[in-house]
N, C-alpha and C positions, 0 to 999 in steps of 0.2 A: 841293562842288556849286556850279555857277555860278548866278547870279541870272538868271532867265528870266521876263520879264514883258512882255506886250503889252497886257493889259487886266486888269480886276478879276476875271475868271474864273480867271486863273492864280494859283496860289500857289507862289512860289519858296521853295525850302528851301536856305538858304545855310549852309555850314559843316558840313553833314552828309555823311558818307561815303555814296556810292552803294552799295547792296547788290547784289552780283552784277553781272555784265555790265558793270561800270564805268559805271553810270548817271551822266550828267552834268547832266541836266535833268528836271524833273518838271512835268507838267501835270495839274491836279486839276479834273476836270469832273463830280465827284460831284454828284448832284441835278439835272443837266441831261439833257434828253431829246433824241432825234433831231430835227434834224440837228446840234445844237450840238457834241457830243463829237467827231464826225468832222470837222466844219468847223474847229474849234479845233485839232485835231491836224494837219490839213493846213496851217493857218497856221503852227503851231509848226515843222513840218518844213521849211517854206520859209525860215525864219529861222536854222536851225541849220546848222553846218558839218559837212562830211564827217567821219565818225568819231564824232560825238557820239552819245550814247545817251539816248533820251527814254523816260521812264516815264510812262504815261498811266493815271490812276485814274478809273474810270467805274462807274456803277451801272445804266445803261440797258441792258437785255438785248439790244436791237437792235445794240449795238456789237459783240457777239460775231460777228455776220454782216457788219456794215458795215466794221469796222476791217480785217479781212483783205482785203476787197475793195479798200479804199483803198490799202493797202500793196502789194497785188498789181499795181496799175496803175503803180507807179513803181519807182525803183531801190532803195528802202529795204528793209531786212530785218526781218521780225517775228521777234524772238528768243524771245519768251515770251508766253504767254497763260495767266493764272491766275485762276480764279474762286473766291472764298472768302467765305462769309457775305454774299452779295449784292453784293460789290465785285469788279470786274473790273480786272485789272492787265495792261496791255500794255507790253512792252519792245520798243522799235524802234531799230534802228541806222540812223543817217542815212548814206546813200550818195549821192554826187553823180553 
């Protein structure tokens, strides 16, 4: 997994194999409320290359509505949404 770091909100996980979907980058916005998760996801997507796969971990229930709206406005593909024990996982393929 590549190091992906733009500020202290992001935790990069280097050396781990991405699970499914060929995840290349991880954005952890657990503990942050709207609008931070969506804003940080937008920033991350702007920095990533075509074909990268971003995993976003969030716990704000608003992201279940906001994240698909964000992805629907651009070229990127929302590959997976999974909610388990209060944690929401989004897997997004970057498309230019």
